[in-house]
N, C-alpha and C positions, 0 to 999 in steps of 0.2 A: 709496499712500501708506502707509507703516508705523508704528504708533503703539510707543510704549515700552511695555510693560503687566506688565510683572517686581511687585511689593512690595518696598515697603519700610517702616523704622519712619518715614523723616525723608526729602525732597523738594528739593534747591537750586538755585533757578535761575537764574542769573546773567546780567546784563545788561549784557556785557563789549566795555571801548572801550579802548583804547593806554595810557590814561591811569586811567580809573574804571572800577569794574564796581560795579554795584546788584544785592547776596543776597539772597536770599529763601530763607528756608527752611521749609516747615512738615513737620508732624507727619499722620501716616497720615490722621488723623479732616479734616484740612485747617485745622489750628491754628495763626496765624503762632506763627511761634516766632524770628524775625533780619527782619527786613526796613531792609538799611542800606545805605548809599552806603559805598566804599572807594580808597583806593587801590588799583592793577590792581599787585600784590603776589603773590609766593606764599607767603610768612610770614605773613602779612595774612590770605589765605584759608584760611590750617592754623590759624590763631588761630581765626580764625569757626567753622569748621563742626568743630574739633576736638570740644566734647560730641556731636557730634552723627555722628562716626567707627564707629560699633557699626556700624549700618545706614544709609547715605546711597546716594543717587545724582546726579551733577549732569550740571542738561540748559543746555545755553547755544547761545544762537544763533549758528548761523553766521557769520563775519564773518572779516576778516585776521586776527586778534588770538586765535582759540582754541589753535592750535596746543602754547603752551606749557599750555594746559588740558589737555587729554589728556596730555602727560606729566608732569603734575603727578597726574595721578589714576593714574593706569597706578604710577607710582612707589608709590605712597598707596593702591593695587587697591584707589580709589573705583568705581564703575560709573559711566562716561561716556555722554552723549546729545548730538549734535550737531543742532541741528533746523533748518528751512530757515526761514530770515526769514519769507520767504510764507506758508508755514503755520500761521507764530507770529500773524504778521497777523488770517488769516483768522480764530482763534481766538477775537480781541480782539471780533470782530463789529461794529467800532466805528470811530469816525473817530481815537478818542481813540489816540496810542500815543505812550510816554515811555517810557525808563529801569526807573520806577518800576512800569509796567502790564506792559516786558516778561519785567521779572524774572518774575513769579508766571503766565506758562502754561505751560502743561504741555510737557514736552518730547517731539518729534514726532520721529522719524527714517525716516528714504527714501533 
């Protein structure tokens, strides 16, 4: 398993579903800047991350609807990390797993 180890001013974790996406943005010190549920829409995502575009990375759990997110990040030159769902569950270390918690998991690539 490889971990994403690049440093950024802001980190955006998204628990992505077909109709909804839970977005969490934290700064380099771990302070939460945004933690909110949105309809799954590229325009809404852009509006949400716009204040952080200067230096942000987006991490998403690997599931069936991640392709458009990768294209979105590529189009806007935003680093994109795809995390394996099993590893994200292991990071939490507990039985509780939901969208609000999932979007806060650190991105894992592998």
